[in-house]
N, C-alpha and C positions, 0 to 999 in steps of 0.2 A: 788541930788541922795540919800543922807542919809535920807532925809525926805520921799522919796518914799519907802524905805526899812522899815522904822518904821511904816508907814501906812499899808503896806502889812502884817506885822507881827501882828499888832493889829486887823486886819480884818479877821484873820483866825478863822474858826468856832471851837467851843469847841468839846469835845468828843461826839461821837454818843451815844444817849441813848439806853439802852438795853430794847427792847420791849418783850423779851421772858418770862418775869415774873420771878418767883422764880426759881433759879437754882436747888433747891431740887425737885421741881415738874418736871422739865425737866429730871432729873436723874431718878426719879420714873417712868416716862412714858417710858423712854428708857429701864429700867430694865424689865418693864412689857412686852414691845414689844419683847425684846430679849428672855424672858422666853417663851412666846407663839410661837415665831418663832422656837425655839428649840423643843418645844412640837409638833408643826405641822410637823416637819421633822422626829423626832424619833418615836413618839408614833404610828402613822398609819403604818409605815413600820415594826416596831417591832411587832405590833398586827397582821399584815398580816402574817408574817412568823411563829409567835408563834401559832396563831390559825390554820393555815394550817397544821402545823406539829403535834402539840400536841392535838388539839381539833377535827379537821375534819378527817384527815387521820388515827388518832388513833381510831376514832369511826367507821371506816369501809367505809367512803365515797370514791368514786373513785378519781383519781387525778384531773380530770376536774371539778368535783363537789367541791372538796376542794379548788381549785383555785377560783371558783366563790363565794363560801361562805366566804372565807377569804377576798376577795375584798370587799364584803358587810360590813364585820366587819371594815375594814380600812376606808371605806367611812363614816360609822356611827361615827367612832372616829374623823374624820376630822370635821364633823358637830358638834359634842359635843365640841371640842376644840374651834371652831369658836363661838359657842354660849357662852361659858365661857368668851372668849375674849371680845365679845360685852357687856356682863354683867359687866365685870370688868371695861372696858373703860367707860361705861355709869355711873357707880357708882363713878369712879374716877373723871370724869368731873363734876358731880353734887356736890360732896363733896368739890371740889376746888371752885366752884361757891358759895356755901353756906359760905365757910370760907372767901371768898373775900367780900361778902355782909355784914358780921358781923363787919368788920373793920370800 
């Protein structure tokens, strides 16, 4: 019985390797994702209400027109943020690939 226990302890696998890469790059990716998530929530909503109140209603547009144009401003803001996110993600991935190939 003692022989069986020694064999089972020796045959246990080692620690599982970490395939995530550099932890610094993972933290960097999460910070980028968190930044753009916050921007996607706050900026379009803030621009919607700000442009409705201070830009369109102050310029003399009717209430219905100011809702419509403020929504267009918010949609444009969403598209700009998404474009910046794709640009940052594309450049971040290519810089990590270049850094990995130089090693």
